[in-house]
N, C-alpha and C positions, 0 to 999 in steps of 0.2 A: 635223693641223695644216694650215691652208689659207690662211694669210694672207701676202700678198705682202711684208709687212714682214720675213719671215724672210730674204728676199734682201737687204733693206736692212741688217738687222742683221749679216749676214755681211760685207757690203761695208764696214761700219764697223770691222770687225776687232776685235770684242769679244774681250777676253782675260781676263776675270775668272776663268773656270774654268781658265785656263792658268797662273795665277800659281803658280810653283813654290815653295810654302811648306812648311817643315818646322817648324811652330810648334805649341806646345801652347797650347790655349785659355787665355787669361788669363795667360800667362807673360810675365814682364818681359823675357825674353830677346829679344823682338822689337826693342827699342830699339837703334838703331845698325846694324841689319841692312840689307844691300842685298837687296831682295826682287825677284826676277826678275819682270818684267812690270808692276810697280807704276807705273812711269812711263807705260806705254801703257794702263793700265786706264781704263775709263770707267764712269760710273754714270748711270742714267736719271733725268732730272728729271720732275716731275709733269706737264709738258707733253708728254712723250714724247721730248724731245731728249736726246742723250747728252752728258754733261759730263766732260771729261778730269780725271783726278786729278793729272796732272803739274804740278809747281810752275813758276812763271814763272822765267825766266833770272835767276840770282842771288838768287832769293827762296825762299819756302817755301809749302807748302800746309798749311793747318790744317783737319783733319777733326774735326768734332764729331758724335758719334753721339748722337741724341736721340730721345725718345718724347713724343708729344703727351699721353700718359696718365700720364707720370711727373711728379709735383709738383716734385721737385728739378730735373729737366730744364727744366721751364717756368720755374722761379724764376731760372734762370741767363740768361734772355733779356736782361735789362738789362746784366748783366755782360759778355756777349759783345758787345753793342752798344758798350759803353764800350771794350772791347779793339779793336774794329774802328776806332773813332774814334782811339784812341791811335796805331795803326799805319797810319793811312789813307794816309800818303805812302810806305809801304814796299811792295816787290813781294811781296804776299801774296795767295794765293787762299784764300778761306774757303768751305768746303763744309759744310753741315749735312746729315747723313745720317739721314733718318727711318727708323726700323726697325719701325714699326707695320705688321703684315702685312695688316690688314683695313680700313684706311682707303682711301677713294677718293682719286684725285688731286685732286679738287675740295676734299675735306676737308683734305688736306695744305696746299693753297694757302690755304684759309681760315684754318687755324691759323697759318700763317706771317704772314698779314696781321694777324690779331688780336694776335699777340705781337710784331709789328714786327721780324720776323727779317730782317736785311739781307743775310745771307749767301745764296749760291746753295743752294737746297734740292734734294737728290737722294734717291733711294729705295733701300732695301735690305730689301725686303719680308720675305724669309725668312732674313735674317741671313747670307747666303752670303759677302758681302764682309767682314762683321764677323768671321766665323770665320777668314777667310784672313789677316787681319792681327792677330787676337788680341783684338778688342774684346769685352767681356762686360757692360758697364754703360752706362746712360744717366743723366747725360751722361758721356761719356768722350772726351777730346781726343787727337789725334795730330798731331805736327808732322813733316812730310815735307820733306826738302831737295830741291834741284834734281837731285841724283844718284839720287833715288828711295829714299833711306835714311830710315827712321823714327828720328828723333832724340829724340823724347819721346813718351810716352803715359801717360795717367792722368787725374787730376783737374784741374779748371780752377783751383781754389784751395781754401781750407779753410773755406769758409762753412758746410759741413755736415761733422760728424764721424761721423755715422751717419744712417741713414734716420730721419726725423722728429726729428732732433736737430740744431739749429743751433748753431754756434759763437758764443758770446757775444762773443768778441774775436778775430775773424779777422784774420790778417795774412799769410797765404800768397799767393804770386803765381806759382805753379809754371808755368802755361801762358804767362803774360806773360814770365817769365824765360827759358823755353825758346825762345820766338820771338826774343827779343832776342839770345840767345847765338848761335843759328844764323845770324841775319842778320849778326852781327858776325864770323862765321867762327870762333867759339869752341865748345868742347865744352859740353854741357849738364851742369850740376852734378848734377842729380838726373834721370836719363833716364826713370825710372819711379816714379810715386807712385800708389798704389792709388786708383781712383776710388770715389766714394761716390754711390750713386743707386739706380736700379732695374735689375734684371737685364734684359738684352735678351730679348725674347720668344723662346721655344724653338719649334723645329719639332716637329710630331707625331713621335713615336718611330718610327724605321725599324728593324724587326727585322733584326739581322744586317747583312751587307754585300750590298746589292742587286746583282744581275747582270742582264745584258740578257736572257738566255734565260728566267730564272725570274720576274723582277719587272718589267722595263721593256717587254719585247716585248708582254705582254698589254695594257699601257696604250696603246702605240702602235697595236696592232691595233684596239682599241676606239674610239680617239679620233682617229687620224691617217690611217690607210690609205685612208679614204674618198676623200681628196684626194692623199695623198702615196704614189702608186704610179704605175707607168708609164702614160703616156697621159692623166693626170689634170691638174687645174689646179694642183696643188702644184708648186713649182719644182724639187723633187727627190723621189726615192723614199725611203721608209723601210721597205722590205720585208725588208731583211737586216741582220745585225749590223754589217757593215762600213759600210753606208750610214748607220747611226745613229751608229756610233763616231766617224767622222771629223767629225761635226757635233754632238757631245755638248755642247760649250760653248755653242753658239748655241741648241740646243734647250733647255738649262737656262735660258738667259736669257729666252727668250720664254715658256716655261712659267711661270717665276717671276713674270713681269710680267703673266701671264694674257693675253698676246697670242695664245696658242694653247691649245686649239682656239678658233676664232673665235666668240666669244659676247660681244657688246658690253654686255649688261645687267649692271649691278653685282650681284655675288652677295650683297651685304649691304644691299640696299635693296628695299623694295616687296614684291610678292607672288611666289609661286612660279609658275613657268611650266612648261608641258609641254616635254618633250624638251630640257631644259637641257643645253647642251654645256659643262660645267664639270668640271675635274679637282678631285677632293677634295684637301684639305690634305695628306693622307697620300700621295696619288699625286704631288703636286708635290714633297713631301719625298723621295720615292723617286727621282724623276728627278734631283733636285739631288744627292742623296747618291751616286747612280751616276756622275754626271758628275764630281763632285769627287774620287771615288776612282779616277779614271782610266778610267772606262767599261769595266769588266771584262765579258767575254763570258759566263762561267759554263759550266755543263754543257750541251752541245748536246741531251742527252736531256730537259732541262727545257723546251725550246722548244715552245710550243703549236702546233698545226696552223694554217696560215694561213687567214684568213677567206675566204669565197667572196663574190663580188659578182656578182649576177645582171644579165644584159644584157636580160632580158625585163621585161615590164610587171609590177611588183611587186604591183599590185592586181588583176591579171587583165586580160582583154581589155576595152579601153575601149568606151564607147558611141559616142564621137566622138573622132577624132584630129585635132587642130589642128596643121597642118604649116605652117611659115613659107613654104613654097612655092618655095624657092630654095636653092641651095648658096651661101650668102652668103660672099663673099670678104673675109677679114680681112687687112689689110696686115701686113707683117712688123714694122713699127715705127710710132711715133707715139703720140698720146695715146689714152686709153680711148675707146671708141665706144659710144654709146647709140643703138640703132636700134629703131624701132617698125615691126612688120610687121602689116598689116591683113588678116585672113583672114575671109571670109564663112562664117557657120555653116551657111547653107542649110537651116536648120531650118524645118519647115512648121508647127510648133506650139511653144508655150511649154513649156520644161522647167526643172527645178531640178537643179543640179549639187551632188552631195554629196562629191565628191572630184576632185582634179586632180593627175595624176602628170606631172611634168616630166622630159623626157629631152633633156638638152643633146646636140646632135649632135657637138660637139667640146669636150670638157672641158678641153682645153689652153688654150682662149681664152674660153670662156663663163664669166663671173664670176658673174652672177646673172640671173634672169628674173622678170618680172612680167607678169601678164595682166589685161586689162580688157575690159568689155563695152560696146560702143557701139551705140546704137539710132538715133543721129541721122544717120549717114553722114558726119559731119564728118571723122573720121579717114581715111576712104577718100578724101575730097577732098584731104587733106594728102598722102597716099601718092601720088596721081596727079600732084600738083604737084611732087613731089620726084623728081629723077632717080635712077635705080637702084632696087633693091628696097627697099621700106619708106621711112621718112622719119626724119630726125634728130630725136631727142628726148632731153631731159636729165632734168629734174625729174619728168616724168610724161608722159602721152600728149599733153598740150597742149590737150585738148578736154574739155568736161564728159562724164562717163561715166555709164552706167546702173548699173554695179557692177563688181566685180572677181572674179577667179578664183584669187586667191592668188598664190603665187610660189615661187621656188626659189633657194637659194644652197647652196654646198657643205656637205654634212652634213645638209641638211634632208630628212627623209623624208616621203613622201606621207601625208596625214592625211585620214581620213573624218570628216565632220561628225557630231555626235550625231544620233540618230534624231529626225526631225521638223523638222530645220533644213536649209535648202538655200540655194544661191546662184541668183539668177534669171538665166536665159539665154533671152530672148524669141525668138520666131520671127523669122527674117529679120535677126537682129542680126549685127554683126561682132565678132570677137575681136581685140583689139589685143595683140600679144605684144611686150613691150619686152625686148630682150636687151642686156645690158652685156657688151661684148667687151673683152678685154685682150690686145693683141698679144703674141705669144710670141717674136718675133725671127726668124721665118720666115713666109712666106705660108701662110695656113691657110684652110680652108673649114668652114662650119658649116651644119647643117640641123636646127634644134631642133624638137621636137614636144611636144605636150601631150596626154595622154590624159584625157578627161573621162568621168566616171561619173555617170549620171543617177539620180535618186531612184527607188527601188523601193518605198518606203513613202510614205504620205501626208505631205506637208509642211505643217506647221502654222505655221512661222515662217521668215521670210527674213532671212538675215544681211546687214547693211548696215554699211559703214564710214562714220563721221561724223567730220569734222575739227573740232578746236578750233584756230583759226588767227588770225593777226594780219596782215591785209593792209595795215595802216597802219605797219608796222615801217620804221624807218630806221636805218642803221648808218653813223655818221659816220666818215670816214677818220682813221686814226691812233689809234683807240681799240682797246685789246686785250681788254677784258672787258666788252662791251656786253650788258646784260641786256634781254631781250625777254620779255614775258609774253603769253599767249593763254589764252582760256577759252571753253567752250561750256556753256550751261545746258541740262540735259536737259528737254525739253518735256513728255514723258509718261513713265510708268513703263516702264523698259527693263531689259534684262539685258546686262551687258558680258561679252565673251568673249575679247578680245585687244586689243593696242595696237600701233601702229607710229609711233614718233617719226620726224620728218622735218625735215632741214635741208639746206642746200647746202654749199658749200666753206668758208665762213667760220665754220661752227659749231665750237664748242669742247666744249660739253656740253649735255645736255638732260635734263629730268626731267618726269614726269607724275604727277599726284595727283588725288584726288577730295575734294571737300568736300560732305558730305551735308546735307540740309535741317536736321537736328538739330544741326549744328555739328561733327559728327565729321569727321575727316580720315583718308584712307587713301592712303599712298604706293603708286604702281603700278610705276614703272620709272625708272631713272636710267642714263644712258650718260655716263660720265666723260670718255671720249676719243672724241668723235664722229669717224666716218670715213664719208664719203658712199659709199664703195665697199663698205661692209658694212652693209646695211640688212636688217632682218628684221621679220617679224610675230611678235609674242610672244603665244602663246595661254595664258590663265590656266589654272592647274591646276584651279581651281574657278571657275565663273562668279560674277560679282558683280552683285547687284541694284542698280539705279540708280533710286531713286525720283524722281518728278518734282521738279525744283528742284535736283537734284544738279549741281554744277559740276565739269566736267572741266578741270583746270588744267594749263598747260604753262609751263615756265620754261626758256629757252635762253640761252646765253652765246656771244658771237661775237668773233672777232679780226679786225679790219679794218685790220691794219697790214702794212707791208712785210716784217716779220719772220715773218709767217705764210706758209710755203712753198706753201700751197694757194690763196692769194689769187690769183684770175685777173686782177686789175687791178693793173698796174704803171705808175705809182704807184697806191696805193689811192685810191679815190674813194667818194663817197656811194653807198650801195647800198640799194635798196628792194626791196619784195616783187615777185616775178615768176618766170616759168617758165625764163628763160634761165640759162645757165651763170654769167653775171656777176651775176644777181639772187640774192635769198635768200628763204628761207621759214622760218617757225616754225610747225610743225604737229604736233599730236598726234592721230593717227587712232585711233579706238576702234571696234571691231567690236561691234555691238549687235543684239539681237532685241527685239521688242516684248513686254513681259510680258503673259501671258494671251492673246496672239494665237493664233487657230486658223483658218487659212485653209481648213480642211476644212468649216467651218460655212458654210451658205448666206448669201450677202451679206457675208461677212467680206472686208475690204479691207486690202491691204498698203499702209498710208498713211504709213509712217515717213519716206520721202524727201519725200513731199508736205508733211508737217508741217515737216521740216527746211527745205524750199524756202521756205515761208512765213516761217520764222525769218530766213532769209538775205535775203529781200526787205525785211522790216522793218528788218533791220540796215543794208541798203544805203540805204534811205530815211533812216535816222537819220544815217548818215555824210554823205549828201548835204546834209542840213539843217545838220549841224555845219560842213561845209565852207563852206556859204554864209554861216553866221554868223561864221566866222573869216576871211572874205574870201579863200577859196581856200587857206588855210594848213592843210591837213588832214594828220594823221599826222606832226606835227613832234616828238612826244615819243618818247623811247626806250621808254616803256611805254604805248602807246596802248591804249585799251579795245578789246576784241575781241568776236567774235560771242557773243551771249548773255550778255555781262557786264553 
């Protein structure tokens, strides 16, 4: 587990797993009970914010468990809207708790919009909160008073007498009556009436009672200790039972929300990727069950031996070590630092790189690393003009590049490209190493290195990263869900190997897809909760052929409001395309090789970037013409056309 939000989650004081409940699931005994911790409990909204369950002073909280896949639950949307209108002047907090485990946040928001849900939407992906308070159905309502007591739970009314059976003459008003009674200071006449609807989705079965030593430690060793051990980027270690036990509630929260391990791609969208860092549903269920049962240790004899982490080069001795050339000083505090170091390769001949192994010099502060190849010398000029080692850089190196050498983030293992494929590193070129530093609270130093391995076999194809982008994008201030589209039309037959979505700080979500010349569409990747600090290159499990005319499509959504805590502009202002922190981007990079290319053949030329350059020049001329025709008003739409479209 390597995400800095673990610290944030702890600071918020999440208490869901600490609710001291002695309830039987589905029992009516819950009504009227004072449940320890319920007033302090929070649930996560689809935007990532935590929503308190506590009722307003002198009022109530109405909790409605619902499922987007339950017809009865959906049918109650107008009824709930009417109830909210009826009680609009009363101190009531309405929370709709979505229990669907496999929906993305974007899909939950879309459903709420389509069904005109006016209550605040929160999530209970694996039903842990439902189990704590005894909810078993959707829809099922709970009325919680200001003291944290559940005064009513059960059906909303009697519109349905059974699944698929509507009541021809409904006259029940159980939820309405319960709300009115509690607000008036009276007892609820019927504190529990069985709900009619769809059962809340169940977690995968967990055999027996999981313990740390037998069940949980193997999960942590496999997925967490890469970062959560002494001297690493994780904010705390998880190497022992005691270290895990005292954080069991927080661990369960971030695991359930798939915040950890850090893998931003939606598991239910697009293609399969290599090295997916995802816990299985059973692993998630195991961690939740362990935390909810008090985090028992188990038999020490069941504890597996600790994993070993090598400090040597994992791929063997590199052919070239790229060293940032300085013990870079990272201050004790302040914002994140993006620094580009320019290192001359000093190569006397062109080579191809088949693997790059990254070695952060100080994993306490190195968040991620990217490397680029520069043949123009422009990055070196930037370095010389910027005081201190390297130069400040945010969205990228800030200059056109010849190519890239991959990157590293916690948990990423070095990868060797398939036989016959390489990255170009020309003689005399410079390597730009961009390091993202995250201050640790005390002064630190870092000396990051990259070990490059050259091709030992003939290279037939060069790997190139091509962007589908939208330089005409504009984000008006005050808008919270701005959609930007971008596209790139494949100019010759290619093969796709990986994707890298890219936005800046205003990004909310982004997805990439393909539209083939025959009309077929293929989803590639979706990131529902964009975080600029966690960017990856996602390599396909199997390469994808991209016939000429295929369109690489990108759709991103942005929040340019004051409510967005990542917004660098206070107050918000019009934001356009650019490299700076205060600018934005909508880019979907795709790694490609040219189909049928064989650079070992005499006269064969690697012309992919040349072809792409011609495309971009044609696109530039087209934009200039459009700009002239519009009298200089270019890029004024939220969805301007993009390269190759």
